[in-house]
C-alpha positions in Angstrom: 96.9 41.8 174.7 100.5 41.1 175.5 100.4 38.4 172.5 97.9 36.3 170.8 99.6 33.0 171.8 99.7 33.8 175.6 96.9 33.8 177.9 95.4 37.3 179.0 97.1 38.8 182.0 95.1 40.1 185.0 96.2 42.2 187.6 94.2 42.0 191.3 94.6 45.1 193.3 93.2 43.8 196.9 94.3 44.2 200.3 92.5 41.0 201.4 94.4 37.7 200.3 91.6 35.7 200.7 89.8 37.6 198.0 92.8 37.6 195.8 92.9 33.8 196.1 88.7 33.2 195.4 88.9 35.4 192.5 92.0 33.3 190.8 89.8 30.1 191.6 86.5 31.6 189.9 88.6 32.5 186.9 91.0 29.7 186.5 94.9 29.5 185.6 94.2 28.0 182.4 92.3 30.7 181.2 94.3 33.7 182.4 97.7 34.8 183.8 97.7 36.7 187.3 99.5 39.2 189.3 98.5 40.8 192.5 99.1 43.7 194.6 97.9 44.2 198.0 97.3 48.1 197.3 97.3 50.7 194.8 100.4 52.5 195.9 103.4 53.0 193.4 100.9 51.4 190.7 102.1 53.4 188.0 105.7 52.5 188.6 104.6 48.9 188.9 102.4 48.9 185.9 104.9 48.6 182.9 106.6 45.8 184.2 103.2 44.0 184.6 101.5 44.8 181.4 98.1 43.6 182.5 95.3 43.3 180.1 92.8 44.1 182.9 92.6 45.1 186.6 90.5 44.1 189.4 90.7 46.9 191.8 89.0 46.8 195.4 87.2 50.2 196.5 88.3 50.2 200.0 92.1 49.5 200.9 94.1 51.0 203.6 97.0 53.1 202.2 95.7 54.1 198.9 92.2 53.2 198.2 90.3 52.1 194.6 89.3 55.6 193.6 92.8 57.5 194.1 94.1 54.3 192.3 91.5 54.6 189.4 92.4 58.2 189.2 95.8 57.7 188.8 95.7 55.2 186.3 93.4 56.7 183.9 95.2 59.9 183.9 98.4 58.4 182.4 98.1 58.2 179.0 99.6 55.0 178.4 97.2 53.2 180.6 94.0 55.1 179.9 92.3 52.5 177.7 92.9 49.7 180.2 89.5 48.3 181.4 89.2 48.4 185.3 86.7 46.5 187.1 85.8 48.2 190.4 84.9 45.4 193.4 83.2 46.7 196.9 81.4 45.5 199.5 80.0 49.2 199.7 76.0 49.5 198.5 76.1 53.4 198.0 75.0 54.3 194.4 77.6 57.6 194.8 80.2 54.9 194.7 79.2 53.4 191.5 78.3 56.8 190.0 82.1 58.1 190.8 84.1 54.8 189.6 82.4 55.6 186.2 83.0 59.3 186.2 86.5 58.4 186.5 86.7 55.7 183.9 85.9 52.6 185.5 84.6 49.7 182.9 82.3 47.9 185.3 81.5 47.2 188.7 80.8 44.2 190.7 79.1 44.1 194.4 80.7 41.7 197.0 80.4 39.2 198.0 81.5 38.3 194.3 79.8 35.0 192.1 81.8 33.0 190.2 79.4 33.2 187.2 79.4 36.9 187.4 83.0 37.5 187.8 83.8 35.3 184.8 81.1 36.8 182.6 82.3 40.5 183.4 86.1 40.0 183.2 85.3 37.8 179.9 83.3 40.7 178.3 85.8 43.2 178.9 88.8 41.3 177.5 86.6 40.8 174.4 85.8 44.7 174.4 89.5 45.5 175.0 90.6 43.1 171.7 88.0 44.5 169.6 89.0 48.0 170.6 92.6 47.3 169.9 91.8 46.0 166.6 89.9 48.9 165.5 92.8 51.1 166.4 95.1 48.8 164.8 92.9 49.0 161.4 92.8 52.9 161.9 96.6 52.7 162.1 96.8 51.0 158.8 94.4 53.0 157.1 96.4 56.0 158.2 99.4 54.8 157.0 97.8 53.9 153.7 96.9 57.0 153.3 100.3 58.5 154.0 101.7 56.6 151.7 98.8 57.8 148.9 99.6 61.2 149.6 103.5 60.8 149.4 102.9 59.0 146.0 100.8 61.6 144.9 103.3 64.2 145.5 106.3 62.6 144.0 104.1 62.0 140.8 103.6 65.6 140.8 107.1 66.4 141.4 108.1 64.1 138.7 105.5 66.0 136.5 106.9 69.2 137.3 110.2 68.0 136.7 109.4 66.7 133.1 107.8 69.8 132.4 110.7 71.8 133.6 113.3 69.6 131.5 111.1 70.0 128.3 111.2 73.8 128.6 114.2 73.9 129.6 115.5 71.9 126.7 113.4 74.2 124.2 115.2 77.2 125.3 118.6 76.2 125.6 118.9 73.8 122.2 119.1 76.6 119.6 121.1 74.7 117.0 119.7 72.0 114.6 119.9 69.2 117.1 118.5 66.9 114.2 121.6 67.5 112.1 123.7 66.8 115.1 122.2 64.1 115.8 122.2 62.3 112.1 126.0 63.2 112.3 126.7 61.5 115.5 124.8 58.4 114.1 126.2 58.2 110.8 129.7 58.4 112.5 128.9 56.2 115.1 127.1 53.2 112.5 130.4 53.7 110.4 132.5 53.2 113.7 130.2 49.6 114.1 131.3 48.8 110.7 134.5 49.1 111.0 134.7 47.2 114.4 132.9 44.3 112.5 135.4 44.3 109.9 138.3 44.0 112.2 136.4 41.2 113.9 136.2 39.4 110.6 139.7 40.1 110.0 140.8 38.9 113.6 138.7 35.4 112.9 140.4 34.9 109.3 144.0 35.6 111.1 142.9 32.9 113.4 142.1 30.6 111.2 144.8 30.9 109.0 147.1 30.4 112.1 145.5 27.3 112.9 145.3 26.0 109.5 149.1 26.7 108.8 150.5 25.1 112.6 148.6 22.0 111.3 150.0 21.9 108.0 153.7 23.2 108.7 154.1 23.9 112.4 157.5 25.0 111.7 156.6 27.7 109.1 158.2 31.0 109.9 154.9 32.6 108.7 153.3 32.1 112.0 155.1 34.2 114.0 153.9 36.6 111.7 150.6 35.7 111.9 150.6 36.3 115.5 152.2 39.8 115.4 149.1 40.7 113.0 147.0 39.1 115.5 148.2 41.2 118.2 147.8 44.4 116.4 144.4 43.3 115.3 143.7 42.9 118.9 145.0 46.4 119.8 142.5 47.9 117.2 139.4 46.3 118.7 140.7 47.8 122.2 141.0 51.4 121.0 138.4 53.4 120.1 139.0 56.3 117.8 136.1 57.7 117.4 135.8 58.7 120.8 137.4 62.0 120.2 135.2 62.8 117.3 132.2 61.9 118.9 133.2 63.8 122.2 133.6 67.1 120.2 130.3 67.0 118.1 128.3 66.1 121.3 129.7 68.9 123.2 128.9 71.2 120.5 125.3 70.5 121.9 126.1 70.4 125.6 129.6 71.3 126.7 129.5 70.3 130.6 127.5 66.8 130.4 130.3 64.4 130.3 132.1 66.6 132.9 129.1 66.7 135.4 128.8 62.6 134.6 132.5 62.1 135.5 132.1 64.1 138.6 129.3 61.6 139.5 131.6 58.6 138.9 135.2 59.3 137.6 135.5 55.4 136.7 133.1 55.5 133.7 134.3 54.1 130.8 134.1 55.5 127.1 131.3 53.5 126.4 129.7 54.3 129.4 129.5 57.9 128.8 128.5 57.4 124.8 125.9 55.2 126.2 124.4 58.4 128.5 125.3 60.7 125.4 122.7 58.6 123.4 120.0 58.7 126.2 120.4 62.2 125.9 120.0 62.3 122.9 116.4 60.7 122.9 117.4 57.6 121.0 115.2 55.0 120.9 116.2 51.5 122.1 116.5 49.7 118.7 118.6 52.6 117.5 121.2 51.8 120.4 120.9 48.4 119.9 121.8 49.0 116.4 124.5 51.3 116.9 126.3 49.3 119.7 125.6 46.2 117.9 124.0 44.1 120.9 120.5 42.4 121.5 118.1 44.4 123.6 118.9 42.2 126.5 122.3 43.4 126.6 121.3 46.9 126.2 119.0 46.3 129.6 122.4 45.0 131.5 124.2 47.7 130.5 121.6 50.2 131.9 121.3 48.2 135.2 125.1 48.6 135.5 125.2 52.2 134.3 122.5 53.0 137.4 124.6 51.3 139.8 127.7 53.2 138.9 125.7 56.2 139.1 124.5 55.3 142.5 121.0 55.6 141.6 118.2 53.7 143.6 116.0 51.3 142.3 112.9 53.4 141.8 114.8 56.2 139.9 114.9 56.4 136.2 118.5 56.4 134.4 116.6 58.5 131.5 115.1 60.9 134.1 118.6 61.1 135.7 120.5 61.8 132.4 117.9 64.6 131.1 118.1 66.2 134.2 122.5 66.7 134.0 
């Protein structure tokens, strides 16, 4: 049907205007929307714009009769399921047989009665709606089946990738990964302690500056404290461990950082380190300890990393890193 909120549309094809008027009166403007043609000539060109839900088709018309019109409509794939009710004054049973052979939904003899016409049209529209509902359900089931098949293939593909990665890792990493990992962890934990100490010094310098300024605002030591504060800030912004970290990690995988920076040249040192930690299969609690952050901050860091690496929502950052 055209729209669930609209009335069903009926196309009446009949060369007699009087009959068309009678049919419309019997069916009622309050129940249906009507369109009319005085014969079946060029019907296929007119049907798309009319878009009816049902056709009342007269059997005997001067230019193009009902049988030829019925054949044309039913041969067209776009309208083969459109219900057509044949109306004729002929009493010959061969006419009835021929109409049904070529796809007529129903058959009415003239003179047509109001009760019979309303009943036949109502049944045709109701059956049409039921058929359309079944077709929609069938399409939904097919779509759902396609989604399930697709997801199954994705799972198989993901499992295959994981298996290949595991085999590749076992074949390629001949060095003592455990020892290298321990060395890198020790190095990073030491760096975290240094950073923590620098922060403590930074805090003490700031406290000393504030206290001295309140007690002796003209003191020359204030300028010295500001210079010391800038030096401490410079130390905070420098990552002296990166070079050593990079050298140790590249003893396991020389191309890792190169491939990452090709994906996004704007990755920071911290981004590259984080990716390296994931490659080393560190657990989240280990990473949080190394980075001296909470797990929530760790999740935000990974979210930003996925965006920088242009990964989709359904892509796993860990799987991507291990595929490099």
